[in-house]
N, CA, C, O and the ligand as a Tripos MOL2 file, in Angstrom:
@<TRIPOS>MOLECULE
protein
  245   243    62     0     0
PROTEIN
NO_CHARGES

@<TRIPOS>ATOM
      1 N         -25.6630   11.8890    1.7850 N.3       1 MET1
      2 CA        -24.3050   11.5780    2.2430 C.3       1 MET1
      3 C         -23.4940   12.8570    2.3910 C.2       1 MET1
      4 O         -23.4820   13.7200    1.5130 O.2       1 MET1
      5 N         -22.8460   12.9460    3.4810 N.am      2 PRO2
      6 CA        -22.1070   14.1940    3.7370 C.3       2 PRO2
      7 C         -20.7890   14.2620    2.9860 C.2       2 PRO2
      8 O         -19.9620   13.3510    3.0350 O.2       2 PRO2
      9 N         -20.6310   15.3500    2.3070 N.am      3 VAL3
     10 CA        -19.3560   15.6160    1.6560 C.3       3 VAL3
     11 C         -18.6860   16.7510    2.4040 C.2       3 VAL3
     12 O         -19.2470   17.8350    2.5660 O.2       3 VAL3
     13 N         -17.5030   16.4830    2.8430 N.am      4 TYR4
     14 CA        -16.7990   17.4780    3.6250 C.3       4 TYR4
     15 C         -15.6660   18.0780    2.8090 C.2       4 TYR4
     16 O         -15.0820   17.4380    1.9340 O.2       4 TYR4
     17 N         -15.3910   19.2910    3.1200 N.am      5 GLU5
     18 CA        -14.2730   19.9780    2.4900 C.3       5 GLU5
     19 C         -13.0600   19.8640    3.4010 C.2       5 GLU5
     20 O         -13.1270   20.1140    4.6040 O.2       5 GLU5
     21 N         -11.9750   19.4870    2.7940 N.am      6 TYR6
     22 CA        -10.7450   19.3610    3.5700 C.3       6 TYR6
     23 C          -9.6360   20.1610    2.9100 C.2       6 TYR6
     24 O          -9.6890   20.4900    1.7250 O.2       6 TYR6
     25 N          -8.6520   20.4550    3.7030 N.am      7 ARG7
     26 CA         -7.4460   21.0660    3.1780 C.3       7 ARG7
     27 C          -6.2510   20.2780    3.6830 C.2       7 ARG7
     28 O          -6.1260   19.9930    4.8740 O.2       7 ARG7
     29 N          -5.3980   19.9410    2.7710 N.am      8 CYS8
     30 CA         -4.1860   19.2220    3.1410 C.3       8 CYS8
     31 C          -3.2030   20.2060    3.7470 C.2       8 CYS8
     32 O          -2.8730   21.2320    3.1520 O.2       8 CYS8
     33 N          -2.7510   19.8740    4.9250 N.am      9 THR9
     34 CA         -1.7900   20.7670    5.5710 C.3       9 THR9
     35 C          -0.3730   20.4880    5.0990 C.2       9 THR9
     36 O           0.5550   21.2370    5.4040 O.2       9 THR9
     37 N          -0.2160   19.4130    4.3570 N.am     10 ALA10
     38 CA          1.1190   19.0820    3.8590 C.3      10 ALA10
     39 C           1.4290   19.8470    2.5830 C.2      10 ALA10
     40 O           2.5000   20.4390    2.4560 O.2      10 ALA10
     41 N           0.4970   19.8370    1.6370 N.am     11 CYS11
     42 CA          0.7630   20.5130    0.3710 C.3      11 CYS11
     43 C          -0.1840   21.6910    0.1400 C.2      11 CYS11
     44 O           0.0040   22.4690   -0.7950 O.2      11 CYS11
     45 N          -1.1830   21.8170    0.9780 N.am     12 GLY12
     46 CA         -2.0330   22.9900    0.9190 C.3      12 GLY12
     47 C          -3.1550   22.9230   -0.0950 C.2      12 GLY12
     48 O          -3.7920   23.9370   -0.3760 O.2      12 GLY12
     49 N          -3.4090   21.7460   -0.6500 N.am     13 SER13
     50 CA         -4.4590   21.6440   -1.6410 C.3      13 SER13
     51 C          -5.8030   21.3760   -0.9630 C.2      13 SER13
     52 O          -5.8880   20.7170    0.0740 O.2      13 SER13
     53 N          -6.8230   21.9030   -1.5790 N.am     14 ASP14
     54 CA         -8.1710   21.6800   -1.0710 C.3      14 ASP14
     55 C          -8.8230   20.5490   -1.8310 C.2      14 ASP14
     56 O          -8.5960   20.3780   -3.0290 O.2      14 ASP14
     57 N          -9.6230   19.7880   -1.1370 N.am     15 PHE15
     58 CA        -10.3520   18.7250   -1.8030 C.3      15 PHE15
     59 C         -11.5860   18.3960   -0.9860 C.2      15 PHE15
     60 O         -11.6650   18.6750    0.2100 O.2      15 PHE15
     61 N         -12.5330   17.8030   -1.6630 N.am     16 SER16
     62 CA        -13.7400   17.3700   -0.9730 C.3      16 SER16
     63 C         -13.7050   15.8590   -0.8180 C.2      16 SER16
     64 O         -13.1360   15.1430   -1.6420 O.2      16 SER16
     65 N         -14.3110   15.4040    0.2270 N.am     17 TYR17
     66 CA        -14.2150   13.9940    0.5480 C.3      17 TYR17
     67 C         -15.5720   13.4890    0.9880 C.2      17 TYR17
     68 O         -16.2120   14.0540    1.8750 O.2      17 TYR17
     69 N         -15.9890   12.4330    0.3580 N.am     18 LEU18
     70 CA        -17.2530   11.8190    0.7260 C.3      18 LEU18
     71 C         -16.9990   10.8170    1.8350 C.2      18 LEU18
     72 O         -16.3780    9.7730    1.6350 O.2      18 LEU18
     73 N         -17.4860   11.1600    2.9820 N.am     19 LYS19
     74 CA        -17.2130   10.3340    4.1550 C.3      19 LYS19
     75 C         -18.3170    9.3070    4.3190 C.2      19 LYS19
     76 O         -19.4380    9.6290    4.7130 O.2      19 LYS19
     77 N         -17.9830    8.0830    4.0130 N.am     20 LEU20
     78 CA        -18.9760    7.0280    4.0700 C.3      20 LEU20
     79 C         -19.0980    6.4460    5.4660 C.2      20 LEU20
     80 O         -20.1860    6.0850    5.9150 O.2      20 LEU20
     81 N         -17.9880    6.3640    6.1270 N.am     21 LYS21
     82 CA        -18.0010    5.8400    7.4810 C.3      21 LYS21
     83 C         -17.4060    6.8620    8.4290 C.2      21 LYS21
     84 O         -16.5820    7.6920    8.0450 O.2      21 LYS21
     85 N         -17.8340    6.7840    9.6550 N.am     22 ALA22
     86 CA        -17.3380    7.7590   10.6290 C.3      22 ALA22
     87 C         -15.8590    7.5690   10.8690 C.2      22 ALA22
     88 O         -15.1540    8.5100   11.2340 O.2      22 ALA22
     89 N         -15.3960    6.3650   10.6670 N.am     23 ALA23
     90 CA        -13.9890    6.0750   10.9320 C.3      23 ALA23
     91 C         -13.1020    6.3960    9.7380 C.2      23 ALA23
     92 O         -11.8780    6.2750    9.8020 O.2      23 ALA23
     93 N         -13.7370    6.8040    8.6560 N.am     24 ASP24
     94 CA        -12.9490    7.1130    7.4790 C.3      24 ASP24
     95 C         -12.0250    8.2970    7.7260 C.2      24 ASP24
     96 O         -12.4050    9.3070    8.3190 O.2      24 ASP24
     97 N         -10.8210    8.1350    7.2570 N.am     25 GLU25
     98 CA         -9.8970    9.2490    7.3430 C.3      25 GLU25
     99 C          -9.5260    9.6680    5.9370 C.2      25 GLU25
    100 O          -8.9820    8.8760    5.1660 O.2      25 GLU25
    101 N          -9.8150   10.8940    5.6090 N.am     26 PRO26
    102 CA         -9.5010   11.3600    4.2620 C.3      26 PRO26
    103 C          -8.0080   11.5280    4.0660 C.2      26 PRO26
    104 O          -7.2710   11.8810    4.9860 O.2      26 PRO26
    105 N          -7.5980   11.2710    2.8730 N.am     27 ALA27
    106 CA         -6.2000   11.4790    2.5220 C.3      27 ALA27
    107 C          -6.1390   12.4160    1.3380 C.2      27 ALA27
    108 O          -7.0400   12.4430    0.4990 O.2      27 ALA27
    109 N          -5.0950   13.1620    1.2830 N.am     28 CYS28
    110 CA         -4.9230   14.1090    0.2000 C.3      28 CYS28
    111 C          -4.7790   13.3680   -1.1220 C.2      28 CYS28
    112 O          -3.9660   12.4490   -1.2290 O.2      28 CYS28
    113 N          -5.5520   13.7530   -2.1260 N.am     29 PRO29
    114 CA         -5.4660   13.0660   -3.4280 C.3      29 PRO29
    115 C          -4.1630   13.3650   -4.1570 C.2      29 PRO29
    116 O          -3.7970   12.6590   -5.0960 O.2      29 PRO29
    117 N          -3.4820   14.3830   -3.7370 N.am     30 LYS30
    118 CA         -2.2400   14.7500   -4.4350 C.3      30 LYS30
    119 C          -1.0200   14.0940   -3.8000 C.2      30 LYS30
    120 O          -0.2400   13.4200   -4.4710 O.2      30 LYS30
    121 N          -0.8710   14.3010   -2.5120 N.am     31 CYS31
    122 CA          0.3340   13.8010   -1.8580 C.3      31 CYS31
    123 C           0.0270   12.6290   -0.9330 C.2      31 CYS31
    124 O           0.9250   12.0580   -0.3150 O.2      31 CYS31
    125 N          -1.2440   12.2830   -0.8480 N.am     32 GLU32
    126 CA         -1.6700   11.1320   -0.0500 C.3      32 GLU32
    127 C          -1.3410   11.2770    1.4200 C.2      32 GLU32
    128 O          -1.2470   10.2920    2.1520 O.2      32 GLU32
    129 N          -1.1730   12.4870    1.8320 N.am     33 SER33
    130 CA         -0.9500   12.7260    3.2500 C.3      33 SER33
    131 C          -2.2840   12.6980    3.9820 C.2      33 SER33
    132 O          -3.3270   13.0420    3.4270 O.2      33 SER33
    133 N          -2.2240   12.2880    5.2090 N.am     34 LYS34
    134 CA         -3.4370   12.3150    6.0240 C.3      34 LYS34
    135 C          -3.4310   13.4770    6.9950 C.2      34 LYS34
    136 O          -4.2500   13.5570    7.9110 O.2      34 LYS34
    137 N          -2.5000   14.3600    6.7750 N.am     35 LYS35
    138 CA         -2.4910   15.5580    7.5950 C.3      35 LYS35
    139 C          -3.4180   16.5820    6.9640 C.2      35 LYS35
    140 O          -2.9870   17.5350    6.3150 O.2      35 LYS35
    141 N          -4.6780   16.3550    7.1710 N.am     36 VAL36
    142 CA         -5.6690   17.2350    6.5800 C.3      36 VAL36
    143 C          -6.5270   17.8320    7.6820 C.2      36 VAL36
    144 O          -6.6610   17.2700    8.7680 O.2      36 VAL36
    145 N          -7.0880   18.9540    7.3820 N.am     37 GLU37
    146 CA         -7.9900   19.5690    8.3310 C.3      37 GLU37
    147 C          -9.3160   19.8520    7.6470 C.2      37 GLU37
    148 O          -9.3750   20.2140    6.4720 O.2      37 GLU37
    149 N         -10.3590   19.6770    8.4100 N.am     38 LYS38
    150 CA        -11.6890   19.8700    7.8330 C.3      38 LYS38
    151 C         -12.0010   21.3530    7.7580 C.2      38 LYS38
    152 O         -11.7070   22.1250    8.6700 O.2      38 LYS38
    153 N         -12.5920   21.7150    6.6620 N.am     39 LYS39
    154 CA        -13.0100   23.0940    6.4970 C.3      39 LYS39
    155 C         -14.4990   23.1840    6.7550 C.2      39 LYS39
    156 O         -15.2990   22.4410    6.1870 O.2      39 LYS39
    157 N         -14.8390   24.0910    7.6060 N.am     40 ILE40
    158 CA        -16.2560   24.3200    7.8740 C.3      40 ILE40
    159 C         -16.7190   25.4420    6.9760 C.2      40 ILE40
    160 O         -16.3940   26.6080    7.2010 O.2      40 ILE40
    161 N         -17.4760   25.0890    5.9640 N.am     41 SER41
    162 CA        -17.8420   26.0960    4.9890 C.3      41 SER41
    163 C         -19.2790   26.5580    5.1360 C.2      41 SER41
    164 O         -19.6090   27.6930    4.7900 O.2      41 SER41
    165 N         -20.1260   25.6930    5.6440 N.am     42 SER42
    166 CA        -21.5440   26.0190    5.6670 C.3      42 SER42
    167 C         -21.8310   27.1540    6.6490 C.2      42 SER42
    168 O         -22.5610   28.0940    6.3360 O.2      42 SER42
    169 N         -21.2590   27.0520    7.8080 N.am     43 PHE43
    170 CA        -21.4620   28.1250    8.7510 C.3      43 PHE43
    171 C         -20.1400   28.4120    9.4390 C.2      43 PHE43
    172 O         -19.4350   27.4940    9.8570 O.2      43 PHE43
    173 N         -19.8230   29.6330    9.5490 N.am     44 SER44
    174 CA        -18.5700   30.0090   10.1670 C.3      44 SER44
    175 C         -18.8370   31.0020   11.2760 C.2      44 SER44
    176 O         -18.8750   32.2140   11.0650 O.2      44 SER44
    177 N         -19.0150   30.4690   12.4290 N.am     45 CYS45
    178 CA        -19.1230   31.3370   13.5840 C.3      45 CYS45
    179 C         -17.7310   31.7990   13.9590 C.2      45 CYS45
    180 O         -16.7490   31.4070   13.3290 O.2      45 CYS45
    181 N         -17.6460   32.5970   14.9410 N.am     46 SER46
    182 CA        -16.3410   33.1290   15.3090 C.3      46 SER46
    183 C         -15.4490   32.0210   15.8460 C.2      46 SER46
    184 O         -15.8120   31.2920   16.7690 O.2      46 SER46
    185 N         -14.2920   31.9170   15.2540 N.am     47 GLY47
    186 CA        -13.3270   30.9640   15.7710 C.3      47 GLY47
    187 C         -13.7130   29.5360   15.4860 C.2      47 GLY47
    188 O         -14.8840   29.1790   15.6090 O.2      47 GLY47
    189 N         -12.7840   28.7320   15.1180 N.am     48 GLY48
    190 CA        -13.0950   27.3430   14.8600 C.3      48 GLY48
    191 C         -12.7880   26.5030   16.0780 C.2      48 GLY48
    192 O         -11.6350   26.3750   16.4900 O.2      48 GLY48
    193 N         -13.8130   25.9430   16.6380 N.am     49 SER49
    194 CA        -13.5820   25.0190   17.7400 C.3      49 SER49
    195 C         -13.4660   23.6290   17.1570 C.2      49 SER49
    196 O         -14.4180   22.8490   17.1790 O.2      49 SER49
    197 N         -12.3150   23.3330   16.6460 N.am     50 GLY50
    198 CA        -12.1500   22.0860   15.9120 C.3      50 GLY50
    199 C         -12.2350   20.8610   16.7870 C.2      50 GLY50
    200 O         -12.6760   19.8030   16.3390 O.2      50 GLY50
    201 N         -11.8230   20.9910   18.0120 N.am     51 SER51
    202 CA        -11.8670   19.8220   18.8770 C.3      51 SER51
    203 C         -13.2750   19.5990   19.4000 C.2      51 SER51
    204 O         -14.1860   20.3860   19.1430 O.2      51 SER51
    205 N         -13.4270   18.5450   20.1130 N.am     52 GLY52
    206 CA        -14.7530   18.2690   20.6330 C.3      52 GLY52
    207 C         -15.4870   17.3160   19.7250 C.2      52 GLY52
    208 O         -15.2910   17.3330   18.5100 O.2      52 GLY52
    209 N         -16.3060   16.5090   20.2870 N.am     53 GLY53
    210 CA        -16.9210   15.4490   19.5020 C.3      53 GLY53
    211 C         -18.0820   15.9280   18.6740 C.2      53 GLY53
    212 O         -19.0240   16.5440   19.1730 O.2      53 GLY53
    213 N         -17.9920   15.6360   17.4220 N.am     54 GLY54
    214 CA        -19.1570   15.7850   16.5780 C.3      54 GLY54
    215 C         -19.5240   17.2030   16.2400 C.2      54 GLY54
    216 O         -18.9970   18.1650   16.7990 O.2      54 GLY54
    217 N         -20.4290   17.3020   15.3240 N.am     55 LEU55
    218 CA        -20.9110   18.5990   14.9120 C.3      55 LEU55
    219 C         -22.1480   18.9390   15.7310 C.2      55 LEU55
    220 O         -23.2050   18.3280   15.5750 O.2      55 LEU55
    221 N         -21.9990   19.8880   16.5720 N.am     56 GLY56
    222 CA        -23.1470   20.2790   17.3700 C.3      56 GLY56
    223 C         -23.9240   21.3640   16.6820 C.2      56 GLY56
    224 O         -23.4200   22.4680   16.4750 O.2      56 GLY56
    225 N         -25.1200   21.0630   16.3360 N.am     57 HIS57
    226 CA        -25.9290   22.0660   15.6630 C.3      57 HIS57
    227 C         -26.7630   22.8660   16.6610 C.2      57 HIS57
    228 O         -27.7150   23.5580   16.3020 O.2      57 HIS57
    229 N         -26.3810   22.7480   17.8830 N.am     58 SER58
    230 CA        -27.0360   23.5830   18.8660 C.3      58 SER58
    231 C         -26.4390   24.9820   18.8060 C.2      58 SER58
    232 O         -25.4690   25.2250   18.0890 O.2      58 SER58
    233 N         -26.9940   25.8450   19.5230 N.am     59 GLY59
    234 CA        -26.4340   27.1890   19.5730 C.3      59 GLY59
    235 C         -26.7450   27.9600   18.3190 C.2      59 GLY59
    236 O         -26.7430   27.4200   17.2130 O.2      59 GLY59
    237 N         -27.0090   29.2110   18.5080 N.am     60 SER60
    238 CA        -27.2840   30.0630   17.3690 C.3      60 SER60
    239 C         -26.2770   31.1840   17.3440 C.2      60 SER60
    240 O         -25.8350   31.6630   18.3890 O.2      60 SER60
    241 N         -25.9300   31.5830   16.1980 N.am     61 CYS61
    242 CA        -24.9080   32.6080   16.0390 C.3      61 CYS61
    243 C         -25.5240   33.9900   16.2960 C.2      61 CYS61
    244 O         -24.8270   35.0010   16.2130 O.2      61 CYS61
    245 ZN         -1.4310   17.0540    0.0790 Zn       62 ZN62
@<TRIPOS>BOND
     1     1     2 1
     2     2     3 1
     3     3     4 2
     4     3     5 am
     5     5     6 1
     6     6     7 1
     7     7     8 2
     8     7     9 am
     9     9    10 1
    10    10    11 1
    11    11    12 2
    12    11    13 am
    13    13    14 1
    14    14    15 1
    15    15    16 2
    16    15    17 am
    17    17    18 1
    18    18    19 1
    19    19    20 2
    20    19    21 am
    21    21    22 1
    22    22    23 1
    23    23    24 2
    24    23    25 am
    25    25    26 1
    26    26    27 1
    27    27    28 2
    28    27    29 am
    29    29    30 1
    30    30    31 1
    31    31    32 2
    32    31    33 am
    33    33    34 1
    34    34    35 1
    35    35    36 2
    36    35    37 am
    37    37    38 1
    38    38    39 1
    39    39    40 2
    40    39    41 am
    41    41    42 1
    42    42    43 1
    43    43    44 2
    44    43    45 am
    45    45    46 1
    46    46    47 1
    47    47    48 2
    48    47    49 am
    49    49    50 1
    50    50    51 1
    51    51    52 2
    52    51    53 am
    53    53    54 1
    54    54    55 1
    55    55    56 2
    56    55    57 am
    57    57    58 1
    58    58    59 1
    59    59    60 2
    60    59    61 am
    61    61    62 1
    62    62    63 1
    63    63    64 2
    64    63    65 am
    65    65    66 1
    66    66    67 1
    67    67    68 2
    68    67    69 am
    69    69    70 1
    70    70    71 1
    71    71    72 2
    72    71    73 am
    73    73    74 1
    74    74    75 1
    75    75    76 2
    76    75    77 am
    77    77    78 1
    78    78    79 1
    79    79    80 2
    80    79    81 am
    81    81    82 1
    82    82    83 1
    83    83    84 2
    84    83    85 am
    85    85    86 1
    86    86    87 1
    87    87    88 2
    88    87    89 am
    89    89    90 1
    90    90    91 1
    91    91    92 2
    92    91    93 am
    93    93    94 1
    94    94    95 1
    95    95    96 2
    96    95    97 am
    97    97    98 1
    98    98    99 1
    99    99   100 2
   100    99   101 am
   101   101   102 1
   102   102   103 1
   103   103   104 2
   104   103   105 am
   105   105   106 1
   106   106   107 1
   107   107   108 2
   108   107   109 am
   109   109   110 1
   110   110   111 1
   111   111   112 2
   112   111   113 am
   113   113   114 1
   114   114   115 1
   115   115   116 2
   116   115   117 am
   117   117   118 1
   118   118   119 1
   119   119   120 2
   120   119   121 am
   121   121   122 1
   122   122   123 1
   123   123   124 2
   124   123   125 am
   125   125   126 1
   126   126   127 1
   127   127   128 2
   128   127   129 am
   129   129   130 1
   130   130   131 1
   131   131   132 2
   132   131   133 am
   133   133   134 1
   134   134   135 1
   135   135   136 2
   136   135   137 am
   137   137   138 1
   138   138   139 1
   139   139   140 2
   140   139   141 am
   141   141   142 1
   142   142   143 1
   143   143   144 2
   144   143   145 am
   145   145   146 1
   146   146   147 1
   147   147   148 2
   148   147   149 am
   149   149   150 1
   150   150   151 1
   151   151   152 2
   152   151   153 am
   153   153   154 1
   154   154   155 1
   155   155   156 2
   156   155   157 am
   157   157   158 1
   158   158   159 1
   159   159   160 2
   160   159   161 am
   161   161   162 1
   162   162   163 1
   163   163   164 2
   164   163   165 am
   165   165   166 1
   166   166   167 1
   167   167   168 2
   168   167   169 am
   169   169   170 1
   170   170   171 1
   171   171   172 2
   172   171   173 am
   173   173   174 1
   174   174   175 1
   175   175   176 2
   176   175   177 am
   177   177   178 1
   178   178   179 1
   179   179   180 2
   180   179   181 am
   181   181   182 1
   182   182   183 1
   183   183   184 2
   184   183   185 am
   185   185   186 1
   186   186   187 1
   187   187   188 2
   188   187   189 am
   189   189   190 1
   190   190   191 1
   191   191   192 2
   192   191   193 am
   193   193   194 1
   194   194   195 1
   195   195   196 2
   196   195   197 am
   197   197   198 1
   198   198   199 1
   199   199   200 2
   200   199   201 am
   201   201   202 1
   202   202   203 1
   203   203   204 2
   204   203   205 am
   205   205   206 1
   206   206   207 1
   207   207   208 2
   208   207   209 am
   209   209   210 1
   210   210   211 1
   211   211   212 2
   212   211   213 am
   213   213   214 1
   214   214   215 1
   215   215   216 2
   216   215   217 am
   217   217   218 1
   218   218   219 1
   219   219   220 2
   220   219   221 am
   221   221   222 1
   222   222   223 1
   223   223   224 2
   224   223   225 am
   225   225   226 1
   226   226   227 1
   227   227   228 2
   228   227   229 am
   229   229   230 1
   230   230   231 1
   231   231   232 2
   232   231   233 am
   233   233   234 1
   234   234   235 1
   235   235   236 2
   236   235   237 am
   237   237   238 1
   238   238   239 1
   239   239   240 2
   240   239   241 am
   241   241   242 1
   242   242   243 1
   243   243   244 2
@<TRIPOS>SUBSTRUCTURE
     1 MET1         2 RESIDUE 1 A MET
     2 PRO2         6 RESIDUE 1 A PRO
     3 VAL3        10 RESIDUE 1 A VAL
     4 TYR4        14 RESIDUE 1 A TYR
     5 GLU5        18 RESIDUE 1 A GLU
     6 TYR6        22 RESIDUE 1 A TYR
     7 ARG7        26 RESIDUE 1 A ARG
     8 CYS8        30 RESIDUE 1 A CYS
     9 THR9        34 RESIDUE 1 A THR
    10 ALA10       38 RESIDUE 1 A ALA
    11 CYS11       42 RESIDUE 1 A CYS
    12 GLY12       46 RESIDUE 1 A GLY
    13 SER13       50 RESIDUE 1 A SER
    14 ASP14       54 RESIDUE 1 A ASP
    15 PHE15       58 RESIDUE 1 A PHE
    16 SER16       62 RESIDUE 1 A SER
    17 TYR17       66 RESIDUE 1 A TYR
    18 LEU18       70 RESIDUE 1 A LEU
    19 LYS19       74 RESIDUE 1 A LYS
    20 LEU20       78 RESIDUE 1 A LEU
    21 LYS21       82 RESIDUE 1 A LYS
    22 ALA22       86 RESIDUE 1 A ALA
    23 ALA23       90 RESIDUE 1 A ALA
    24 ASP24       94 RESIDUE 1 A ASP
    25 GLU25       98 RESIDUE 1 A GLU
    26 PRO26      102 RESIDUE 1 A PRO
    27 ALA27      106 RESIDUE 1 A ALA
    28 CYS28      110 RESIDUE 1 A CYS
    29 PRO29      114 RESIDUE 1 A PRO
    30 LYS30      118 RESIDUE 1 A LYS
    31 CYS31      122 RESIDUE 1 A CYS
    32 GLU32      126 RESIDUE 1 A GLU
    33 SER33      130 RESIDUE 1 A SER
    34 LYS34      134 RESIDUE 1 A LYS
    35 LYS35      138 RESIDUE 1 A LYS
    36 VAL36      142 RESIDUE 1 A VAL
    37 GLU37      146 RESIDUE 1 A GLU
    38 LYS38      150 RESIDUE 1 A LYS
    39 LYS39      154 RESIDUE 1 A LYS
    40 ILE40      158 RESIDUE 1 A ILE
    41 SER41      162 RESIDUE 1 A SER
    42 SER42      166 RESIDUE 1 A SER
    43 PHE43      170 RESIDUE 1 A PHE
    44 SER44      174 RESIDUE 1 A SER
    45 CYS45      178 RESIDUE 1 A CYS
    46 SER46      182 RESIDUE 1 A SER
    47 GLY47      186 RESIDUE 1 A GLY
    48 GLY48      190 RESIDUE 1 A GLY
    49 SER49      194 RESIDUE 1 A SER
    50 GLY50      198 RESIDUE 1 A GLY
    51 SER51      202 RESIDUE 1 A SER
    52 GLY52      206 RESIDUE 1 A GLY
    53 GLY53      210 RESIDUE 1 A GLY
    54 GLY54      214 RESIDUE 1 A GLY
    55 LEU55      218 RESIDUE 1 A LEU
    56 GLY56      222 RESIDUE 1 A GLY
    57 HIS57      226 RESIDUE 1 A HIS
    58 SER58      230 RESIDUE 1 A SER
    59 GLY59      234 RESIDUE 1 A GLY
    60 SER60      238 RESIDUE 1 A SER
    61 CYS61      242 RESIDUE 1 A CYS
    62 ZN62       245 GROUP 0 **** ****
């Protein structure tokens, strides 16, 4: 099961979230805001292309 790292943009706290369903939206455990952004920790190529569907594991750095 994929655990993703998120950062709350409202209060700035980091947290990990176990995403059980694709439609799940993580909420900040502290302020319960849903203004969170996913942190890509496993691989960090240049620049975060946050938009776009899905995690494409194509391409090599
Ligand atoms: Zn928060």
